[in-house]
N, C-alpha and C positions, 0 to 999 in steps of 0.2 A: 050556937052556930058561930063560928070565927068569923072576924069582922075584915073586910078588905083594908089592909093599912098603907096609908098615904101620905107622900112627902111631897111639900109646897116647897116651888122653887119660882115664885113670883112677883113680876115688879108691873107696874105700878100697883103701889098698896093696896089700891081701889079695887084692882081686879083681885089681890089677892085675896082681898074682902068677899067678895061676891064667891071666888070658887071657896072659901072657905064655909061658907055660910049655906053654899050649896052644897058642898059633902056634909057639914057636920047634922042636915036634915035627915041623913038617908041611916036606914037604922043595920045595912050591912059594911058600911064605911067609919074609919076613923082616921082623923087626922094628926098624925102623930110626929108632926114638929114643920117648921117652916124656918128654910134658909133663905141668903141672900145673894151668896155668891158662887160660882162655878167650884172654888176650890172647899167651898163650907159643903155643898151641896155630894161631890163626890166622897170625902168623909162621912157625913151623917149617913148619905145611902150605904155603904160599908159599915158602918159602926151598928146600926139599929136593922131591927124587922120590919123591912122595907117592899109592900107589893108593888107598890105604882108609883111614880113621881110624874107628878104634873111641874111642866116648866114654862115659862114665858119669858122665852131669852131676850133680853134686848137689841142681841145682835145677833142676826139669819143666818149669818157664817160660821155661830160658833157653834151653833144646834146639833146638828151631824155630830163634829167631834166628842161634845160630852154625851151623844146618846152612845156612839160607837166606845167610849170609854168605859162607861156605867155596865152596858150588855157585857163587857168582854167581862168585868169581874163579877156580874151578876146574871147569869144568863137565863133566870126565870122573870127578872125585874122587866114590867111593864114602863114606858114612860109616854105619856102624853105630853104634847106639845101646841100650845095656843099663840098665837099670833097677839101680839099685844089689842091690835086693832078689832080682833074677835072676827076675821076674815077667813081664817084657815086656820085647820088641828089636825095632827097626824099621833098614830100610834105607831111607835118604834118598842119592836121586839127583838129577840135572839135572832141571828141570823140574817141580818140587815134587813128586815123587813120593814116595810114603814108602809102604812096603811094610810090617806086621806080618811078623816072624817069629815062627813058631806054635811054642809049647812050646820057647823058648831052651834049645838043652843045644848040647855043642861040636857034635855031626853037623851040628846045624842052622845055626850060627851060621857054621860054616866052609863050609859047603853054600850059605849066602846071599854068603860073600866069591867063592867062587869063579864062582857062577852071573852073579855082578854082572859080574864082568870080562872073561865072556866076549862 
């Protein structure tokens, strides 16, 4: 079975650790790296085989621009954005599709990743 390759771009550190721990317990997912800033995210996503990027943006205004840029370069990429306060999560896909992940939880986020890869 081919694992879903996930790149993390999350801050604060404690949130990143929680997300990483959640993903590493999944037999069908693999964390392939972690980046801290938008430029590093763009470069790493382009240079490595990535299926899903999980982003916790510090600035919600930057979020749509980064997602559009990543998806323009890699239309098959899936992006999950999580608000740092944990109150909202969204799945971005090619074609400017943005889907709200209701009640962000471990189960709903993992489900959204798996569903988007089908």
